[in-house]
N, C-alpha and C positions, 0 to 999 in steps of 0.2 A: 068662733074659736076662742077659747079662754086663754088669757095670758097669765102666767104664773108670776107671783111676786115673792120676794125673798127678804130676809132680815134675820136677826136674832142668834142666840145660843153661844155657848162656850165649847171648846174642842174636847173630843174624847177619842177613843180608839174603836176600830171596827171589824166587819166581815160578811155575805148571803146571795141566793139566786133561785130562780124558778123560770122555766121557759115554756110559755104557752100563749096562745092568742087571747086577747082580751074579749070580753063578751061583746056581741054584736050591738048591744045597746049602750056601750061605753061612750062617754063624752070625749071630746078632743081638746087637748091642751098643747101649749108650746113651751118648751124650756129654752130661754134665750141665753146663749153662751157668749161670755161667761157671766152675764149679769144675774141670771137666776141662781147661780151657785152661791151658797153661804160661805163667804170668805173665811169666817172664823172656824169653820169646820173642814175647809179644804185640806186634803192630805195628798195632793199630787206632787210627787217629788221629782228630782232632777232626771231620773231614769224612767219616769212615767209621763205619758203624753195623751192629749186628746185634740181632735179637730172635727168640726162639723163638715159632713160630706152629704150633700142633699138634705134629707130630713133626718139623717142618722148621725150618730157620734162615733167616729173612728177612735178607738182607744188601743194603746199598746204600751208595753214595758220593755225595757232593755236591761242588759246585765248591769248590775250596780258596780261601781268602781271597787276594786279590792281594798278591804280594810276600812271602808267608809261606814260609819254607824250613825243613825240607823240605816238599814238597807234602803237604797234609793229606788228600787224597782217597784214602784207603786203609783197608781192613779186612782184617786177616790174623791168624789164630789157629792154634795148634798143640796137638796132643795127644801126650803122652809115649808112647814105644814103646821096646822093646828086642828087636828081631828082626833076624836076619841079612837083608841085602838079598836074598839068595837065597830067602827065605821069604815075601816080601811080595806075590808075584804081580805083576799089572799093576793098580795102584791106579787108581780112577776116581771121579769126582764125578757124582752124580745131581742135575742142576741144571735148574731151570725159569727161563728168562730172561724178564724183563719189559721191560727196555730196556738198551741199551748193551753194554759188554764183559762177558764171562763170567769167573768166577774161575778161578784155576789151582790145581793140586794141588802140594803142597810135601813133599819128603822131606829132612829134616835128617839128614845121613849122617856117621858116623864111618868114614871110608874105610880106615883102617889098623887098626881094631879095638883102639885103645889107650884107649878110653873118652872121647875128646874129639872132638866134631863138627868136621869139616874143610871142610864145604861143603854146599850145597843143590842137589839135583837138581830141575829144573823141567820139568813136562810140560804142554804146551799142545796143544789139539786141532788147531790150525793146523799143527803139526809132526808130526802122526800119532803114531807110537810112539817118536819121538825125544825124548829127555830131555836138556836142556842144563844146564850147570853155572853157578851164579851167579859173578859176577866177583870176589866177595870170598873165594872158596874158596882153600884152601892151594895154594901153587905145585906141590907134588908131585902133587896131584890133577889140576890143569890139565895137567901134563906127561903124566900117565898116561891122559888121556881117550881113549876109543876113536877119536874123530875130531876133527880140528882144522879142519873145513870151515866156511865161512860159510853164511848163509841161515837160521840158526836163532837162538834167543835169545842165544846166545854162540857163539864159535868152538870151544868145547870141549863136545862133545855125543856122543850115541850112544843106542842102545836100552838098556833096563834089562838085557837079557841080555848085551850087550856090556860094560856097566859091571860086571856081576857077574864076568865072566871076567877083566877087568883088575884088579879089586879083590876077590879072593875072601874077604878078612877083613871086608869092609864090613858095618856094622850100621846100622840106622835108629834114630836116637835120638828122633825125633818126626815126625809126619805132620800135614798140615793143608791150609789153603787160603789164597789171597790174591786180593783184588780191588783193583787199583791197584799202585803209586801213580800219581796224576795222571790217572786215567781215571774216567769216570762209568759206572756200571752199577747194575742192580738186579735181584733175582730171589730165588728160594728154593732153598737147598741142601737137597734132600729127604733125601739120605743121602750118606755117605762110604763107599765100598767099599774096604776095605784088608785085606790078608792073609786073604782069604776070610771076612771079617766085614763085615756091613752095619750101619753105625752111624747111628742116627737121633738126634734131639735132644730134650732135656727140660730144664725149669727145675730148678735145684738146690733141694732141699727141706731146710730146717733146722727142727727142732722147737724150741719155746720153753720146754720144761720137762718134768719127769718125768710130769706128768699127760697130756701129749700122747703118751706112749708107749702108753697104754692103747687097747683096742679096735682093735688092729691098726695104731695110729699109728706104731709103731716101724718097720713095713715101708715106710712112705713116705719115711723119712729117707734122704737121700743124702749128707749132710755132718754127722756121719759116718754110715756104714751100720752097722746093728746086726744081730746074729745072732738075737736074740729080745727079748721084752719086758723080761726081767730085765737083759739087757745094756744096754738103753736106760735103764732106771731107774737102774742103777748109775752110768752115765756122768753123768747129771745130779746124782746125789747127790754124786759126787766133785768137782763144780764148786763146791760150797758152801764 
């Protein structure tokens, strides 16, 4: 089972979703909460919440306090990536709703391949396979959008295949989900299907010292991950 690693980026604004099973040949990955979330991109506010339950992520929003700006009813997190947009397939969320609005899938994209994210593609089930561009995206991305028609999350939209044709150098810097802002919803994110990998969730594990490395304890650590018991013991010895 593959462990995800995180790092990078500067914050932007968001939106997306699709609900279907991943291909039978998909690899398996784990998103360690909260370590795998990119802190610079996190947009989980005071009225938005998440917790690991089993291998899923329970997410929910509450009513935002009256008069508080921006609206606090939002939970949004991202996982670092470095893949060509051409290689991510058709990302989906496996989500079980309890009430209200469902979350959306987020793709933070470097459209010109220069190493800096330029916008976010948002996919929501209500729009089928059409992905719309966030309003804070760079002007050149808006200009190059496959379609400028209305009726979607923004006037700049298109299928992922159309975005790939228009921006052949595009790379995905992070992927994730968002519920809100300003909407109330609750449910369990069972998995994120991205680039032919099905990611489930687990609580990050940190050992408290070298003795915890023994009897296979080193294998349970996720922050950091160790290659063997000796590696684990050496790590804690160097902390003194």
